Biopython code that builds the backbone (N, CA, C, O; Angstrom):
import numpy as np
from Bio.PDB.StructureBuilder import StructureBuilder

atoms = [
    (1, "MET", "N", (94.948, 103.532, 124.515)),
    (1, "MET", "CA", (96.302, 105.005, 123.700)),
    (1, "MET", "C", (96.810, 105.865, 125.300)),
    (1, "MET", "O", (96.574, 106.407, 126.379)),
    (2, "MET", "N", (97.502, 105.478, 124.466)),
    (2, "MET", "CA", (98.982, 106.585, 125.775)),
    (2, "MET", "C", (99.290, 107.984, 124.953)),
    (2, "MET", "O", (99.380, 108.369, 123.787)),
    (3, "ILE", "N", (99.377, 108.420, 126.083)),
    (3, "ILE", "CA", (99.139, 110.088, 125.336)),
    (3, "ILE", "C", (99.640, 110.704, 125.813)),
    (3, "ILE", "O", (99.016, 110.981, 126.838)),
    (4, "ASP", "N", (101.675, 111.875, 125.689)),
    (4, "ASP", "CA", (102.272, 111.388, 125.739)),
    (4, "ASP", "C", (101.782, 112.714, 126.947)),
    (4, "ASP", "O", (100.936, 113.422, 126.399)),
    (5, "ALA", "N", (102.045, 113.131, 128.180)),
    (5, "ALA", "CA", (101.678, 114.090, 129.108)),
    (5, "ALA", "C", (102.292, 115.733, 128.696)),
    (5, "ALA", "O", (101.633, 116.768, 128.597)),
    (6, "LYS", "N", (103.386, 115.586, 128.557)),
    (6, "LYS", "CA", (104.147, 117.157, 127.857)),
    (6, "LYS", "C", (103.167, 117.194, 126.810)),
    (6, "LYS", "O", (102.947, 118.404, 126.869)),
    (7, "ASP", "N", (102.418, 116.788, 125.902)),
    (7, "ASP", "CA", (101.647, 117.492, 124.908)),
    (7, "ASP", "C", (99.843, 117.981, 125.642)),
    (7, "ASP", "O", (98.997, 118.652, 125.051)),
    (8, "GLU", "N", (99.710, 117.274, 127.272)),
    (8, "GLU", "CA", (98.084, 117.952, 127.348)),
    (8, "GLU", "C", (98.594, 119.431, 127.396)),
    (8, "GLU", "O", (99.746, 119.751, 127.688)),
    (9, "LYS", "N", (97.688, 120.199, 127.103)),
    (9, "LYS", "CA", (97.361, 120.858, 128.491)),
    (9, "LYS", "C", (96.118, 121.791, 128.691)),
    (9, "LYS", "O", (95.268, 121.977, 127.821)),
    (10, "GLU", "N", (96.109, 122.441, 130.128)),
    (10, "GLU", "CA", (94.449, 122.490, 130.212)),
    (10, "GLU", "C", (93.616, 122.807, 129.922)),
    (10, "GLU", "O", (93.098, 121.847, 130.492)),
    (11, "TYR", "N", (92.294, 123.615, 129.264)),
    (11, "TYR", "CA", (91.582, 123.534, 129.060)),
    (11, "TYR", "C", (90.468, 123.970, 129.469)),
    (11, "TYR", "O", (90.058, 123.124, 130.265)),
    (12, "TYR", "N", (89.605, 124.950, 129.374)),
    (12, "TYR", "CA", (88.884, 125.603, 130.978)),
    (12, "TYR", "C", (87.779, 126.259, 129.997)),
    (12, "TYR", "O", (87.833, 127.179, 129.181)),
    (13, "VAL", "N", (86.302, 125.005, 130.619)),
    (13, "VAL", "CA", (85.428, 125.191, 129.403)),
    (13, "VAL", "C", (84.370, 126.399, 130.297)),
    (13, "VAL", "O", (84.128, 126.010, 131.440)),
    (14, "GLU", "N", (84.027, 127.134, 130.104)),
    (14, "GLU", "CA", (82.963, 128.063, 131.167)),
    (14, "GLU", "C", (81.276, 128.186, 130.049)),
    (14, "GLU", "O", (81.001, 128.505, 128.892)),
    (15, "VAL", "N", (80.373, 127.609, 131.548)),
    (15, "VAL", "CA", (78.652, 127.095, 130.971)),
    (15, "VAL", "C", (78.532, 127.837, 131.575)),
    (15, "VAL", "O", (79.219, 127.919, 132.593)),
    (16, "LYS", "N", (77.860, 128.498, 131.345)),
    (16, "LYS", "CA", (76.206, 128.957, 131.922)),
    (16, "LYS", "C", (75.310, 128.229, 131.817)),
    (16, "LYS", "O", (75.444, 127.507, 130.829)),
    (17, "PHE", "N", (73.605, 127.894, 132.883)),
    (17, "PHE", "CA", (72.795, 127.371, 133.291)),
    (17, "PHE", "C", (71.838, 127.228, 133.307)),
    (17, "PHE", "O", (71.811, 127.510, 132.109)),
    (18, "THR", "N", (70.597, 126.982, 133.574)),
    (18, "THR", "CA", (69.337, 127.460, 134.236)),
    (18, "THR", "C", (69.737, 126.693, 135.253)),
    (18, "THR", "O", (70.509, 125.757, 135.043)),
    (19, "LYS", "N", (69.146, 127.056, 136.831)),
    (19, "LYS", "CA", (68.571, 126.373, 138.354)),
    (19, "LYS", "C", (67.282, 127.307, 138.848)),
    (19, "LYS", "O", (66.735, 128.408, 138.909)),
    (20, "TYR", "N", (67.287, 126.077, 139.105)),
    (20, "TYR", "CA", (65.821, 127.063, 139.354)),
    (20, "TYR", "C", (65.845, 126.277, 141.335)),
    (20, "TYR", "O", (66.257, 125.204, 141.775)),
    (21, "GLY", "N", (65.289, 127.296, 141.894)),
    (21, "GLY", "CA", (65.304, 127.188, 143.401)),
    (21, "GLY", "C", (63.922, 128.307, 144.055)),
    (21, "GLY", "O", (62.929, 128.797, 143.517)),
    (22, "THR", "N", (64.630, 128.379, 145.794)),
    (22, "THR", "CA", (62.934, 128.958, 146.604)),
    (22, "THR", "C", (63.747, 129.351, 147.903)),
    (22, "THR", "O", (64.394, 128.859, 148.827)),
    (23, "TYR", "N", (63.306, 130.541, 147.389)),
    (23, "TYR", "CA", (63.286, 131.367, 148.604)),
    (23, "TYR", "C", (62.368, 131.299, 149.856)),
    (23, "TYR", "O", (61.434, 130.547, 149.580)),
    (24, "THR", "N", (62.273, 131.702, 150.913)),
    (24, "THR", "CA", (60.801, 131.265, 152.331)),
    (24, "THR", "C", (61.417, 133.008, 152.177)),
    (24, "THR", "O", (62.380, 133.230, 151.441)),
    (25, "PHE", "N", (60.622, 134.332, 153.083)),
    (25, "PHE", "CA", (60.333, 134.993, 153.531)),
    (25, "PHE", "C", (58.868, 135.447, 154.355)),
    (25, "PHE", "O", (57.730, 135.531, 153.893)),
    (26, "HIS", "N", (59.405, 135.724, 155.868)),
    (26, "HIS", "CA", (58.155, 135.359, 156.837)),
    (26, "HIS", "C", (57.780, 137.000, 156.633)),
    (26, "HIS", "O", (58.549, 137.821, 157.132)),
    (27, "ALA", "N", (56.548, 137.478, 155.868)),
    (27, "ALA", "CA", (56.713, 138.863, 155.485)),
    (27, "ALA", "C", (54.807, 138.735, 155.126)),
    (27, "ALA", "O", (54.280, 137.646, 154.899)),
    (28, "THR", "N", (54.320, 139.561, 155.137)),
    (28, "THR", "CA", (52.603, 140.527, 155.565)),
    (28, "THR", "C", (52.710, 139.980, 154.357)),
    (28, "THR", "O", (52.788, 138.767, 154.550)),
    (29, "SER", "N", (52.787, 140.342, 152.531)),
    (29, "SER", "CA", (52.220, 140.153, 151.413)),
    (29, "SER", "C", (53.341, 139.558, 150.753)),
    (29, "SER", "O", (54.392, 139.168, 151.262)),
    (30, "LYS", "N", (53.055, 139.543, 149.794)),
    (30, "LYS", "CA", (53.513, 139.557, 148.072)),
    (30, "LYS", "C", (54.669, 140.469, 148.015)),
    (30, "LYS", "O", (55.802, 139.990, 148.051)),
    (31, "GLU", "N", (54.449, 141.990, 147.912)),
    (31, "GLU", "CA", (54.655, 142.640, 147.344)),
    (31, "GLU", "C", (56.102, 143.539, 148.539)),
    (31, "GLU", "O", (57.086, 144.241, 148.305)),
    (32, "HIS", "N", (55.169, 142.739, 150.321)),
    (32, "HIS", "CA", (56.425, 142.147, 151.340)),
    (32, "HIS", "C", (57.535, 142.102, 151.369)),
    (32, "HIS", "O", (58.506, 142.767, 151.730)),
    (33, "ALA", "N", (57.033, 140.294, 150.485)),
    (33, "ALA", "CA", (57.974, 139.214, 149.890)),
    (33, "ALA", "C", (59.004, 140.413, 149.181)),
    (33, "ALA", "O", (60.087, 140.890, 149.518)),
    (34, "MET", "N", (58.001, 140.652, 147.928)),
    (34, "MET", "CA", (59.236, 140.563, 146.411)),
    (34, "MET", "C", (60.467, 141.853, 146.759)),
    (34, "MET", "O", (61.593, 141.918, 146.265)),
    (35, "GLU", "N", (59.600, 143.177, 148.144)),
    (35, "GLU", "CA", (60.654, 143.568, 148.916)),
    (35, "GLU", "C", (62.298, 143.337, 149.613)),
    (35, "GLU", "O", (63.450, 143.724, 149.417)),
    (36, "MET", "N", (61.366, 142.256, 150.731)),
    (36, "MET", "CA", (62.943, 141.270, 150.876)),
    (36, "MET", "C", (63.272, 140.635, 150.051)),
    (36, "MET", "O", (64.396, 140.248, 150.370)),
    (37, "TYR", "N", (62.955, 140.154, 148.924)),
    (37, "TYR", "CA", (64.350, 139.956, 147.719)),
    (37, "TYR", "C", (64.124, 140.346, 147.950)),
    (37, "TYR", "O", (63.724, 140.213, 149.107)),
    (38, "ASN", "N", (63.881, 142.263, 146.836)),
    (38, "ASN", "CA", (65.563, 142.838, 146.184)),
    (38, "ASN", "C", (66.365, 143.586, 147.537)),
    (38, "ASN", "O", (67.102, 144.535, 147.271)),
    (39, "ARG", "N", (66.209, 143.127, 149.090)),
    (39, "ARG", "CA", (66.599, 143.449, 149.779)),
    (39, "ARG", "C", (67.721, 142.743, 149.989)),
    (39, "ARG", "O", (68.784, 143.040, 150.533)),
    (40, "GLY", "N", (67.151, 141.327, 149.249)),
    (40, "GLY", "CA", (68.251, 139.495, 149.920)),
    (40, "GLY", "C", (67.761, 139.180, 151.361)),
    (40, "GLY", "O", (68.402, 138.407, 152.073)),
    (41, "ASP", "N", (66.564, 139.813, 151.807)),
    (41, "ASP", "CA", (66.630, 139.288, 153.429)),
    (41, "ASP", "C", (65.211, 137.972, 153.734)),
    (41, "ASP", "O", (64.048, 137.912, 154.132)),
    (42, "TRP", "N", (66.379, 137.056, 153.193)),
    (42, "TRP", "CA", (65.168, 135.863, 153.224)),
    (42, "TRP", "C", (65.825, 135.477, 154.562)),
    (42, "TRP", "O", (66.784, 135.890, 155.214)),
    (43, "SER", "N", (64.658, 134.255, 154.728)),
    (43, "SER", "CA", (64.920, 133.001, 155.383)),
    (43, "SER", "C", (65.947, 131.850, 155.455)),
    (43, "SER", "O", (66.711, 131.460, 156.337)),
    (44, "ASP", "N", (65.649, 131.414, 154.065)),
    (44, "ASP", "CA", (65.783, 130.279, 153.942)),
    (44, "ASP", "C", (66.373, 130.136, 152.025)),
    (44, "ASP", "O", (66.444, 131.089, 151.249)),
    (45, "TYR", "N", (66.523, 129.493, 151.883)),
    (45, "TYR", "CA", (66.953, 128.902, 150.000)),
    (45, "TYR", "C", (66.832, 127.971, 149.733)),
    (45, "TYR", "O", (66.446, 127.167, 150.582)),
    (46, "ASP", "N", (66.990, 127.721, 148.936)),
    (46, "ASP", "CA", (66.544, 125.691, 148.198)),
    (46, "ASP", "C", (66.436, 125.162, 147.100)),
    (46, "ASP", "O", (65.323, 125.038, 146.589)),
    (47, "GLU", "N", (67.574, 124.723, 146.479)),
    (47, "GLU", "CA", (67.282, 124.669, 145.225)),
    (47, "GLU", "C", (68.218, 122.504, 144.481)),
    (47, "GLU", "O", (68.937, 121.575, 144.848)),
    (48, "GLU", "N", (67.580, 122.895, 143.599)),
    (48, "GLU", "CA", (67.469, 121.941, 142.612)),
    (48, "GLU", "C", (68.637, 121.267, 142.207)),
    (48, "GLU", "O", (69.335, 121.780, 141.333)),
    (49, "TYR", "N", (69.058, 119.820, 142.890)),
    (49, "TYR", "CA", (70.181, 119.808, 142.418)),
    (49, "TYR", "C", (71.077, 118.938, 140.579)),
    (49, "TYR", "O", (71.967, 118.149, 140.263)),
    (50, "ASP", "N", (70.008, 119.833, 139.933)),
    (50, "ASP", "CA", (70.053, 120.169, 138.373)),
    (50, "ASP", "C", (69.832, 121.244, 137.939)),
    (50, "ASP", "O", (69.314, 122.117, 138.635)),
    (51, "CYS", "N", (70.221, 121.449, 136.519)),
    (51, "CYS", "CA", (70.787, 122.081, 135.274)),
    (51, "CYS", "C", (70.109, 122.185, 134.724)),
    (51, "CYS", "O", (69.074, 121.639, 135.106)),
    (52, "TYR", "N", (70.047, 122.867, 133.506)),
    (52, "TYR", "CA", (68.282, 122.728, 132.694)),
    (52, "TYR", "C", (69.384, 124.297, 131.809)),
    (52, "TYR", "O", (69.900, 125.211, 132.453)),
    (53, "ASN", "N", (69.445, 124.136, 130.287)),
    (53, "ASN", "CA", (70.021, 125.124, 129.461)),
    (53, "ASN", "C", (71.117, 124.844, 129.465)),
    (53, "ASN", "O", (71.527, 125.749, 128.738)),
    (54, "GLU", "N", (71.975, 124.281, 129.715)),
    (54, "GLU", "CA", (73.386, 123.999, 130.176)),
    (54, "GLU", "C", (73.627, 124.824, 127.972)),
    (54, "GLU", "O", (72.820, 124.805, 127.043)),
    (55, "GLN", "N", (75.133, 125.406, 128.052)),
    (55, "GLN", "CA", (74.952, 126.264, 127.190)),
    (55, "GLN", "C", (76.054, 126.566, 127.292)),
    (55, "GLN", "O", (76.431, 126.991, 128.384)),
    (56, "VAL", "N", (77.388, 126.413, 125.715)),
    (56, "VAL", "CA", (78.906, 126.694, 127.352)),
    (56, "VAL", "C", (79.175, 127.791, 126.028)),
    (56, "VAL", "O", (78.881, 127.697, 124.836)),
    (57, "THR", "N", (80.040, 129.127, 127.009)),
    (57, "THR", "CA", (80.100, 130.637, 127.154)),
    (57, "THR", "C", (81.175, 130.924, 125.941)),
    (57, "THR", "O", (81.030, 131.621, 124.936)),
    (58, "GLU", "N", (82.520, 130.001, 126.463)),
    (58, "GLU", "CA", (83.695, 130.180, 125.994)),
    (58, "GLU", "C", (84.420, 129.275, 126.583)),
    (58, "GLU", "O", (84.299, 128.975, 127.771)),
    (59, "VAL", "N", (85.686, 128.489, 125.345)),
    (59, "VAL", "CA", (86.750, 127.532, 125.797)),
    (59, "VAL", "C", (88.120, 128.752, 125.787)),
    (59, "VAL", "O", (88.415, 129.686, 125.040)),
    (60, "THR", "N", (88.785, 128.097, 127.166)),
    (60, "THR", "CA", (90.408, 128.951, 126.915)),
    (60, "THR", "C", (91.325, 127.961, 126.783)),
    (60, "THR", "O", (91.160, 126.744, 126.692)),
    (61, "GLU", "N", (91.994, 128.408, 126.783)),
    (61, "GLU", "CA", (93.185, 127.149, 126.944)),
    (61, "GLU", "C", (94.922, 127.998, 127.890)),
    (61, "GLU", "O", (95.677, 128.949, 127.688)),
    (62, "GLU", "N", (94.817, 127.265, 128.551)),
    (62, "GLU", "CA", (96.016, 127.481, 129.866)),
    (62, "GLU", "C", (97.013, 128.298, 129.572)),
    (62, "GLU", "O", (97.421, 127.995, 128.451)),
    (63, "GLU", "N", (97.519, 129.048, 129.947)),
    (63, "GLU", "CA", (98.577, 130.007, 129.253)),
    (63, "GLU", "C", (100.116, 129.833, 130.258)),
    (63, "GLU", "O", (100.722, 130.241, 131.249)),
    (64, "ILE", "N", (100.131, 129.046, 129.286)),
    (64, "ILE", "CA", (102.194, 128.829, 129.743)),
    (64, "ILE", "C", (102.844, 130.024, 129.448)),
    (64, "ILE", "O", (102.825, 130.629, 128.376)),
    (65, "THR", "N", (103.531, 130.376, 130.675)),
    (65, "THR", "CA", (105.368, 131.377, 130.440)),
    (65, "THR", "C", (106.364, 129.884, 130.409)),
    (65, "THR", "O", (106.242, 128.663, 130.506)),
    (66, "GLU", "N", (107.360, 130.902, 130.211)),
    (66, "GLU", "CA", (107.942, 130.123, 130.229)),
    (66, "GLU", "C", (108.790, 129.871, 130.956)),
    (66, "GLU", "O", (109.845, 130.421, 130.638)),
    (67, "PRO", "N", (108.855, 129.100, 132.077)),
    (67, "PRO", "CA", (109.943, 128.164, 132.830)),
    (67, "PRO", "C", (111.210, 128.927, 132.928)),
    (67, "PRO", "O", (112.103, 129.174, 132.117)),
    (68, "MET", "N", (110.925, 129.349, 134.695)),
    (68, "MET", "CA", (111.505, 130.056, 135.565)),
    (68, "MET", "C", (113.387, 129.393, 135.682)),
    (68, "MET", "O", (113.502, 128.175, 135.818)),
    (69, "GLN", "N", (114.614, 130.197, 135.623)),
    (69, "GLN", "CA", (115.536, 129.563, 135.981)),
    (69, "GLN", "C", (115.821, 130.180, 137.513)),
    (69, "GLN", "O", (115.755, 131.354, 137.875)),
    (70, "LEU", "N", (116.135, 129.070, 138.233)),
    (70, "LEU", "CA", (116.619, 129.785, 139.962)),
    (70, "LEU", "C", (117.943, 129.087, 139.396)),
    (70, "LEU", "O", (118.402, 128.287, 138.581)),
    (71, "SER", "N", (118.217, 129.991, 140.444)),
    (71, "SER", "CA", (120.391, 130.202, 140.837)),
    (71, "SER", "C", (120.267, 130.543, 141.717)),
    (71, "SER", "O", (119.593, 131.547, 141.948)),
    (72, "LEU", "N", (121.037, 129.657, 142.857)),
    (72, "LEU", "CA", (121.960, 130.043, 144.267)),
    (72, "LEU", "C", (123.354, 130.078, 144.076)),
    (72, "LEU", "O", (124.352, 129.394, 144.302)),
    (73, "SER", "N", (122.964, 131.335, 143.483)),
    (73, "SER", "CA", (124.646, 131.754, 142.658)),
    (73, "SER", "C", (124.904, 132.753, 144.233)),
    (73, "SER", "O", (124.230, 132.354, 145.183)),
    (74, "GLY", "N", (125.606, 133.692, 144.435)),
    (74, "GLY", "CA", (125.714, 134.113, 145.770)),
    (74, "GLY", "C", (124.928, 133.769, 146.884)),
    (74, "GLY", "O", (124.453, 134.679, 147.563)),
    (75, "VAL", "N", (124.739, 132.706, 147.147)),
    (75, "VAL", "CA", (122.842, 132.721, 148.127)),
    (75, "VAL", "C", (124.555, 131.292, 149.219)),
    (75, "VAL", "O", (124.459, 130.624, 150.248)),
    (76, "LEU", "N", (125.198, 131.395, 148.697)),
    (76, "LEU", "CA", (126.321, 130.337, 149.735)),
    (76, "LEU", "C", (126.934, 130.697, 149.882)),
    (76, "LEU", "O", (127.813, 130.166, 150.562)),
]
sb = StructureBuilder()
sb.init_structure("model")
sb.init_model(0)
sb.init_chain("A")
sb.init_seg("    ")
for serial, (resi, resn, name, xyz) in enumerate(atoms, 1):
    if name == "N":
        sb.init_residue(resn, " ", resi, " ")
    sb.init_atom(name, np.array(xyz, "f"), 0.0, 1.0, " ", f" {name:<3s}", serial, name[0])
structure = sb.get_structure()
């Protein structure tokens, strides 16, 4: 099936999903590790390469503006 490219537009599909990761801390206790987490002070982060519960949150269509006409009058 041939589709005329002039009839196609870009659509942007925004999604949200759950991803699991593990932060590594060098801490003296669980409480200390949570304090470091809240400060963003971790030494390593590892995540799964999969996502779960993906949901579409928004679909938007590209905004097409009128083509700009360029003129070289007065330049040459």
